[in-house]
C-alpha positions as CSV (number, residue, x, y, z in Angstrom):
1,M,15.9,-16.2,18.4
2,T,14.5,-17.0,14.9
3,Q,11.0,-16.0,16.2
4,A,12.3,-12.6,17.1
5,Y,13.2,-11.8,13.4
6,N,10.1,-9.7,12.7
7,F,10.5,-7.7,15.9
8,L,14.2,-6.8,15.5
9,A,13.9,-3.2,14.2
10,G,13.3,0.4,15.0
11,W,9.7,1.4,15.3
12,Q,8.0,4.8,15.1
13,L,5.0,5.6,17.3
14,F,1.6,6.4,15.8
15,P,0.2,8.7,18.5
16,E,-3.2,9.0,16.9
17,K,-3.7,5.2,16.8
18,C,-2.8,4.8,20.5
19,K,-5.1,4.5,23.6
20,F,-3.8,5.3,27.1
21,E,-5.6,4.7,30.3
22,E,-2.6,5.4,32.6
23,G,0.6,7.3,32.6
24,I,1.9,10.2,30.5
25,I,0.6,10.4,27.0
26,P,3.4,10.6,24.5
27,K,3.5,13.0,21.6
28,S,6.1,11.0,19.7
29,G,8.4,8.0,20.4
30,Q,10.5,5.2,19.1
31,F,10.8,1.5,20.1
32,L,13.9,-0.5,19.4
33,M,14.3,-4.2,19.8
34,E,17.7,-5.8,19.1
35,A,19.8,-8.8,20.1
36,N,21.7,-8.2,23.4
37,A,25.5,-8.4,23.7
38,S,25.5,-12.1,24.2
39,G,23.2,-12.7,21.2
40,E,21.0,-15.0,23.3
41,G,18.5,-12.5,24.6
42,L,16.7,-9.3,23.6
43,K,17.5,-5.7,24.4
44,I,14.5,-3.4,24.3
45,S,14.9,0.3,24.4
46,I,12.2,2.9,24.6
47,N,12.4,6.6,24.1
48,W,9.5,9.1,23.9
49,V,8.5,12.7,24.3
50,S,5.4,13.9,26.3
51,I,2.9,16.5,25.1
52,E,4.8,18.9,27.4
53,N,8.0,18.2,25.4
54,E,9.7,16.2,28.2
55,A,11.8,13.3,27.0
56,F,12.0,9.9,28.7
57,A,14.2,6.9,28.1
58,S,14.4,3.4,29.3
59,S,15.9,0.0,28.4
60,Y,16.0,-3.5,29.7
61,E,17.0,-7.0,28.6
62,C,15.1,-10.3,28.6
63,L,15.7,-13.9,27.6
64,P,12.7,-15.4,25.7
65,D,12.9,-18.9,27.2
66,G,9.8,-18.8,29.3
67,N,11.6,-18.6,32.6
68,Y,11.8,-15.8,35.1
69,H,15.1,-14.0,35.4
70,Q,16.3,-11.1,37.6
71,L,15.4,-7.9,35.9
72,M,18.6,-6.0,37.0
73,A,21.1,-6.1,39.9
74,S,19.8,-2.9,41.4
75,M,16.2,-4.3,41.6
76,P,16.7,-7.9,43.0
77,E,13.0,-8.2,43.9
78,H,11.9,-7.7,40.3
79,T,12.0,-10.6,37.8
80,I,11.1,-10.7,34.1
81,Q,9.8,-13.5,31.9
82,A,9.7,-13.4,28.1
83,I,8.1,-16.0,25.8
84,F,7.1,-16.1,22.2
85,T,3.4,-17.2,22.2
86,G,3.3,-17.4,18.4
87,T,5.3,-16.5,15.2
88,S,4.3,-12.9,15.6
89,S,3.6,-12.4,19.3
90,L,5.9,-11.9,22.2
91,E,4.7,-11.7,25.8
92,I,6.8,-10.2,28.6
93,N,5.8,-10.3,32.3
94,F,7.2,-8.2,35.1
95,K,6.9,-9.7,38.6
96,K,7.7,-8.2,42.0
97,E,8.2,-11.0,44.5
98,D,5.3,-13.3,43.6
99,A,2.9,-10.9,41.9
100,I,2.9,-9.9,38.2
101,Y,2.4,-6.2,38.0
102,L,2.8,-5.6,34.3
103,T,2.2,-7.8,31.2
104,I,3.4,-6.5,27.8
105,L,2.1,-8.2,24.7
106,H,3.9,-7.4,21.4
107,E,2.0,-8.4,18.2
108,I,2.9,-8.0,14.6
109,L,-0.3,-7.1,12.8
110,P,-1.3,-8.3,9.3
111,N,-0.6,-4.8,8.0
112,G,3.0,-4.9,9.3
113,Y,2.4,-2.6,12.3
114,L,3.6,-3.4,15.8
115,K,0.9,-3.3,18.4
116,I,2.0,-3.2,22.1
117,S,-0.6,-3.9,24.8
118,R,0.5,-3.0,28.3
119,N,-1.8,-4.5,31.0
120,G,-0.8,-3.4,34.5
121,F,-2.0,-2.0,37.9
122,T,-1.7,1.5,39.3
123,E,-0.4,2.2,42.8
124,K,-4.0,1.9,44.0
125,Q,-4.2,-1.6,42.3
126,I,-6.5,-0.4,39.6
127,A,-6.2,-2.3,36.4
128,Y,-5.3,-0.4,33.2
129,T,-4.5,-1.1,29.6
130,N,-2.4,1.1,27.3
131,I,-2.4,0.3,23.6
132,E,0.5,1.6,21.4
133,V,0.8,1.2,17.6
134,Y,4.1,1.6,15.7
135,H,5.2,1.4,12.1
136,K,8.6,0.0,11.2
137,Q,11.4,2.5,10.5
138,M,13.5,2.1,7.4
139,N,16.6,2.4,9.5
140,I,17.2,1.3,13.1
141,L,17.7,4.3,15.3
142,P,20.1,4.2,18.2
143,Y,17.2,4.8,20.6
144,A,13.6,3.7,20.9
145,S,10.0,4.5,22.1
146,S,7.1,4.2,24.6
147,V,6.5,3.6,28.3
148,G,8.2,0.5,29.8
149,G,7.7,-1.6,32.9
150,V,10.9,-0.5,34.6
151,A,12.0,2.8,36.0
152,I,11.8,5.6,33.4
153,R,13.7,8.9,34.1
154,P,14.0,12.1,32.2
155,N,17.1,12.2,30.1
156,K,18.8,15.5,29.1
157,E,20.4,14.0,26.1
158,G,17.0,12.5,25.1
159,V,15.4,16.0,25.4
160,I,17.9,17.5,23.1
161,K,17.7,14.7,20.6
162,H,13.9,14.7,20.6
163,K,13.5,18.4,20.3
164,A,15.9,18.3,17.3
165,L,14.0,15.2,15.9
166,W,10.6,17.0,16.4
167,A,11.9,20.1,14.7
168,M,13.3,18.1,11.8
169,E,10.0,16.2,11.3
170,E,8.1,19.5,11.4
171,Q,10.3,21.1,8.8
172,T,10.7,18.1,6.5
173,N,6.9,17.4,6.6
174,M,6.2,21.1,5.8
175,Q,8.6,21.0,2.9
176,L,7.2,17.7,1.6
177,D,3.7,19.1,1.8
178,Q,4.8,22.2,-0.2
179,I,6.4,20.0,-2.9
180,R,3.3,17.7,-3.0
181,Q,1.1,20.8,-3.5
182,Q,3.3,22.0,-6.2
183,I,3.2,18.6,-8.0
184,E,-0.6,18.6,-7.7
185,L,-0.7,22.1,-9.2
186,L,1.6,21.2,-12.0
187,A,-0.4,18.0,-12.7
188,K,-3.6,20.1,-12.8
189,Q,-2.0,22.7,-15.1
190,A,-0.7,19.9,-17.4
191,Q,-4.1,18.4,-17.6
192,E,-5.7,21.7,-18.5
193,I,-3.1,22.3,-21.2
194,Q,-3.8,18.8,-22.6
195,N,-7.6,19.5,-22.6
196,R,-7.0,22.8,-24.4
197,K,-4.8,21.0,-27.0
198,E,-7.4,18.3,-27.7
199,L,-10.2,20.9,-27.9
200,S,-8.0,23.1,-30.2
201,L,-7.3,20.2,-32.6
202,M,-11.0,19.5,-32.8
203,I,-11.8,23.1,-33.6
204,Y,-9.0,23.6,-36.2
205,D,-10.3,20.5,-37.9
206,A,-13.9,21.9,-37.9
207,K,-15.7,23.8,-40.6
208,L,-15.0,27.6,-40.2
209,G,-17.1,30.1,-42.2
210,F,-15.4,33.1,-40.5
211,K,-12.2,34.3,-38.9
212,P,-12.4,33.8,-35.1
213,Q,-11.4,36.7,-33.0
214,M,-9.4,36.4,-29.8
215,G,-11.4,36.7,-26.6
216,H,-14.7,36.1,-28.4
217,T,-17.1,33.3,-27.5
218,Y,-18.1,30.7,-30.1
219,H,-20.1,27.5,-30.1
220,L,-18.8,24.1,-31.2
221,Y,-21.2,21.5,-32.7
222,E,-21.0,18.0,-34.0
223,N,-22.6,17.6,-37.4
224,R,-24.7,14.6,-38.4
225,D,-21.9,13.2,-40.5
226,G,-19.5,13.2,-37.6
227,S,-17.6,16.4,-38.6
228,H,-17.5,19.5,-36.4
229,M,-18.7,23.0,-36.9
230,L,-17.8,26.3,-35.2
231,S,-20.6,28.8,-35.1
232,L,-21.5,32.3,-33.9
233,V,-25.0,31.0,-33.1
234,S,-25.6,29.6,-29.6
235,P,-27.8,26.5,-29.0
236,K,-30.6,28.7,-27.6
237,E,-30.6,30.8,-30.8
238,W,-30.8,27.7,-33.0
239,G,-33.7,26.4,-31.0
240,S,-34.7,22.8,-31.7
241,S,-34.2,23.0,-35.4
242,G,-30.4,23.5,-35.5
243,P,-28.6,21.9,-38.4
244,F,-26.4,19.7,-36.2
245,K,-26.4,16.4,-34.3
246,Q,-25.4,17.8,-30.9
247,F,-23.9,20.8,-29.2
248,I,-20.4,20.2,-27.7
249,S,-19.4,23.3,-25.8
250,S,-19.0,27.1,-26.0
251,V,-15.4,28.0,-26.5
252,K,-13.1,31.1,-26.5
253,L,-9.9,31.7,-28.5
254,L,-6.9,32.6,-26.4
255,A,-3.8,34.7,-27.2
256,D,-1.7,31.6,-27.7
257,H,-4.2,30.4,-30.4
258,T,-5.4,27.6,-28.2
259,W,-9.1,27.2,-27.4
260,V,-10.6,26.9,-23.9
261,E,-14.1,25.8,-22.9
262,V,-16.3,28.5,-21.5
263,K,-18.3,27.2,-18.6
């Protein structure tokens, strides 16, 4: 079971990263892998909600020893085989009588995501592949996600839970977006104030031959000796013979005695 360590967690579905060729396309879902009651095998639970807001749930157990075992007592013709094919890959095969009808490959990707590839056959024996991608949840939920290889049935309790979960995600995401926008706005305002402060310090250190008036536009220059000069004369009025090294910017005095650059 040491190979199962990376898989033992709750996983949240990335619907936008998935690809479905068969079955109902989920809007959201969770996948949970944990040790079974005996501690020798794995219990896999899946729980998801369709685009039509219908909830589905399923669970099954497997023993990752490479041998086929009966899937469940109510389905004696179905057997299941689980085997770790690497340190970060688990393959599960579902067989009915002597034919494999579904193979599920679980892979831990380099970025930490869980990729599940379901290769099966439709009732008309047409091959299909569904790809699901999950990210690990910080806490393990008491239910899980996606379409399994055994019977899946609508679950009233699952509908209630998923509607509440979906509403919670919508509300918290909206609130987080609002806070994020407020933070970005505050950061922008703080940067603007910092820029005004730096510009104001430069101007108050400059040579002033007049008393600036609030709301009026003036022009800041750098002299050839590195000092600064505030002037009523614009660069165009000076022409090419201005008594300065370079023009810095046009500025305006605000009511709080800070200066702001005029675009």
